[in-house]
C-alpha angles and dihedrals in degrees: 000000000000112000094013116123118229115223114240117257117259096197137032092249091051090053091048090051092051092049093045093051092046091048092049092050093047092046093051091048090048093049091052091049093048092048091049094048092046091058094213099315107138091200092054091046092052093043092047093050092044090053099037100052095061090042091055093046100043103022103052094092092049093048092049090051090050092049091051092049098039111028090177087077089070089057090046089054090051090052091050093049090048091051092052091046092049091048091050091051089051092053096050102106099216097040093042091052091050092047095045090058092053098036114026112213093026091141090063095057105026094106092045091050091052091046090055097039100055099053092041091054091045091050092049092049091047092048092048092053095045115103116254112259119218120227 
């Protein structure tokens, strides 16, 4: 859960279990993202998985260091995820047909709408949870 602290492991097996569960969750999330971005291309799915698994295993420390040094990268990732989500919404046949009737030209700005929507919602949620500052 976001924001929930994980208790430190007391034994080696406990630590192994925590790492294994975290790895499984990240791998599943990564596979879903690769499949969505590949848009049904088996070659792109295989290539994406072949490239992403080593990046997850060996690059996590580097990415964490970059996020700590440059927090704007987190927002850039939110924009990218929003773009992919908006593009996926625009390619759903039933939803796209419904949206095109209400907003002509939706398929030209669906990715952009998603790219704007996700960071705005994240910013609003972050702002809402921030403590009130006194003047």
